[in-house]
C-alpha positions in Angstrom: -152.1 113.5 180.1 -152.9 110.1 181.5 -155.6 108.3 179.6 -155.4 110.7 176.7 -157.0 109.2 173.5 -153.8 110.2 171.8 -151.8 107.7 173.8 -154.3 104.8 174.3 -155.7 102.7 171.5 -159.5 102.5 171.6 -160.7 98.9 172.1 -163.0 97.5 169.4 -165.2 94.4 169.3 -165.1 92.3 166.2 -167.4 89.4 165.4 -165.7 86.5 163.6 -166.8 83.3 162.0 -164.5 80.3 161.5 -165.9 78.8 158.3 -164.8 75.1 158.7 -165.9 73.7 155.3 -165.5 70.7 153.1 -162.9 71.1 150.3 -162.8 68.5 147.5 -159.6 68.6 145.5 -160.0 70.2 142.1 -163.8 70.8 142.6 -163.6 74.6 142.0 -167.3 74.9 141.3 -168.4 72.9 144.3 -165.9 74.5 146.6 -167.3 78.0 145.7 -170.8 76.7 146.4 -169.6 75.6 149.9 -167.8 78.9 150.4 -170.9 81.0 149.6 -173.2 78.8 151.7 -170.9 79.4 154.6 -171.0 83.2 154.0 -174.8 83.0 153.9 -174.9 81.3 157.3 -172.3 83.7 158.7 -174.0 86.8 157.4 -177.3 85.8 159.2 -175.3 86.2 162.4 -174.0 89.7 161.3 -170.3 88.8 161.5 -167.5 91.2 160.6 -164.8 88.7 159.4 -165.2 85.2 158.0 -162.0 83.0 158.1 -161.8 80.1 155.7 -159.2 77.3 155.5 -156.0 76.8 153.4 -156.2 76.1 149.6 -160.0 76.2 149.8 -160.6 76.5 146.0 -158.5 73.7 144.5 -157.2 71.7 147.6 -153.9 71.7 149.4 -150.9 70.1 147.7 -152.9 69.3 144.6 -150.4 69.1 141.7 -153.2 69.9 139.3 -153.1 73.4 140.7 -150.0 74.1 138.5 -152.4 74.1 135.6 -155.7 75.2 137.3 -154.7 78.0 139.6 -155.3 81.6 138.7 -153.1 84.7 139.4 -154.1 87.1 142.2 -155.9 89.2 141.1 -157.6 86.8 138.8 -160.9 84.9 138.3 -161.0 83.2 141.7 -160.0 86.2 143.7 -162.5 88.4 141.8 -165.3 86.0 142.6 -164.3 86.1 146.3 -164.2 89.9 146.2 -167.7 89.9 144.8 -168.8 87.6 147.6 -167.2 89.9 150.2 -169.0 92.9 148.8 -172.3 91.0 148.4 -172.4 89.8 152.0 -170.6 92.9 153.4 -168.0 91.0 155.3 -164.2 90.7 155.4 -163.0 87.4 154.0 -159.7 85.7 154.9 -159.2 82.6 152.7 -156.4 80.4 151.4 -156.1 79.8 147.7 -153.4 78.6 145.3 -151.9 81.4 143.2 -150.2 81.1 139.8 -147.5 83.8 139.1 -145.8 83.0 135.8 -144.4 79.5 136.1 -144.5 79.7 139.9 -147.3 78.3 142.1 -147.8 79.8 145.6 -149.8 78.6 148.6 -151.4 82.0 149.3 -154.0 83.7 151.5 -155.8 86.9 151.0 -157.8 89.3 153.2 -160.7 91.0 151.4 -162.5 94.0 153.0 -166.3 94.4 153.0 -166.2 96.6 149.9 -164.6 93.8 147.9 -161.0 94.9 147.8 -158.0 92.8 148.5 -156.1 94.6 151.3 -153.5 91.9 152.3 -151.9 88.9 150.6 -149.5 86.4 152.2 -147.5 83.7 150.4 -146.7 80.7 152.6 -143.1 80.2 153.7 -143.1 76.7 155.1 -144.3 74.9 152.0 -143.3 71.3 152.8 -141.7 70.7 149.4 -141.5 66.9 149.8 -145.3 66.7 149.3 -145.6 67.9 145.8 -143.5 67.9 142.6 -142.8 70.6 141.6 -143.4 72.1 145.0 -145.0 75.4 145.9 -142.7 78.4 145.6 -141.6 80.0 148.9 -143.1 83.4 150.0 -140.9 86.4 150.4 -142.7 89.0 152.6 -144.4 89.2 155.9 -146.9 92.0 156.2 -149.9 93.3 158.2 -152.6 95.8 157.3 -154.5 98.5 159.2 -158.3 98.0 159.2 -161.2 99.5 161.0 -160.9 96.7 163.5 -157.2 97.2 164.1 -154.0 95.8 162.7 -154.4 92.3 161.1 -151.7 89.9 160.1 -151.9 86.5 158.3 -149.8 83.3 158.2 -150.7 79.9 156.6 -150.7 76.6 158.5 -147.1 75.3 158.8 -145.8 78.9 158.9 -147.1 78.9 162.5 -144.5 76.1 163.3 -141.6 78.5 162.6 -140.5 80.5 165.7 -138.6 83.0 163.5 -141.8 83.9 161.6 -143.8 84.2 164.8 -141.1 86.5 166.3 -141.0 88.6 163.1 -144.8 88.9 163.2 -144.7 90.0 166.8 -142.4 92.9 165.8 -145.2 94.2 163.5 -147.6 94.3 166.6 -150.8 92.9 165.0 -154.1 93.1 167.0 -155.3 90.0 165.4 -153.8 87.0 163.5 -155.8 85.0 160.9 -154.3 81.6 159.9 -155.9 79.3 157.3 -155.0 75.7 158.0 -155.0 72.3 156.2 -154.4 70.2 159.3 -154.3 66.5 158.2 -153.5 63.2 159.7 -154.4 59.5 159.2 -158.0 58.8 160.0 -157.0 56.7 163.1 -155.3 59.7 164.6 -158.5 61.8 164.9 -159.9 63.2 167.1 -156.7 63.3 169.1 -154.7 65.1 166.4 -156.9 68.2 167.0 -155.1 68.7 170.3 -151.9 69.3 168.4 -153.6 72.1 166.3 -154.8 73.6 169.6 -151.2 73.7 170.9 -149.9 75.3 167.8 -152.5 78.0 167.8 -152.1 78.7 171.5 -148.3 79.0 171.0 -148.7 81.4 168.1 -151.1 83.6 170.2 -148.6 83.7 173.1 -145.5 84.5 171.0 -147.2 87.1 168.7 -149.1 88.5 171.7 -152.5 88.8 170.1 -155.6 86.6 169.5 -155.2 84.0 166.7 -158.0 82.5 164.6 -157.1 79.3 162.8 -159.6 77.7 160.5 -159.1 74.1 159.4 -160.6 72.1 156.5 -162.6 69.0 156.5 -162.2 66.3 153.9 -159.6 64.0 152.5 -156.3 64.5 150.6 -156.6 62.8 147.1 -153.2 63.6 145.6 -149.5 63.0 146.4 -147.6 61.3 149.2 -150.3 62.2 151.8 -153.2 60.7 149.8 -155.8 59.3 152.1 -155.0 61.6 155.1 -157.9 63.3 156.6 -158.6 67.0 157.5 -160.3 66.8 160.8 -161.7 70.3 161.4 -161.5 71.3 165.1 -160.6 74.8 164.1 -159.2 76.9 166.9 -159.5 80.5 168.1 -157.4 81.4 171.1 -156.8 84.7 173.0 -153.9 84.3 175.4 -154.9 87.5 177.3 -157.8 85.7 179.0 -157.1 82.1 178.1 -160.2 81.9 175.9 -160.3 78.9 173.6 -163.0 78.2 171.0 -162.9 74.9 169.0 -164.9 73.8 166.0 -166.5 70.4 165.5 -164.6 67.2 164.9 -164.7 66.2 161.2 -167.8 68.1 160.3 -168.8 71.4 158.7 -169.1 74.1 161.3 -169.6 77.9 161.2 -168.2 79.0 164.6 -169.2 82.5 165.5 -167.7 84.5 168.4 -166.7 88.0 169.4 -163.2 89.3 170.3 -162.2 92.6 171.9 -159.2 94.0 170.1 
């Protein structure tokens, strides 16, 4: 029967916030304050999902994370689960994960009851930027939610065509990608256009909307010390060529609605 509900997926609207926040390397307490303040602002607008940047607890490529990072589940992820339950929102966030003697650049998706429903470990870890480097992720997964099928990658993963192609095979309705998009200060705001290109390409290849939230702040450790995270977070839906971009180098809680 043409148009049968058994053969056609029902479309759903989802209200999303890109929480483009400041992250200070190693400032766990302050970064949690900034995370909760973003959730307070987003919850006032009755959002369904809040997407935070990469390594939002300890800072990206921070070698101190080898000693400071928690496992998942662990203290940091439990605090985030409590926040998701408190504000009744899904949270996607990047955070460093310690597993034995390995350190992973990870991201988790927490549902609005405070349960971790998806975890991704970054594949494209840029090992030249930290000694010892992040360990490389092993699996690529999606999860079924009340909004549809959601997948996650992290920042430089979205440069890798093989990962984008593999994710397309899993047919997600929505992709969430925490970013730590950095460049020398002089290269901003132009460098934001490169992030826009990357997010748009990912949306077209995977064939679904992509939400990519970037940090603001400054790298304080390793070979990229002094480089700046410039914000300009990007959400893109290739189906109708809709582009949403956050502020340049400033905190921004960008709220919008997608039809999945």
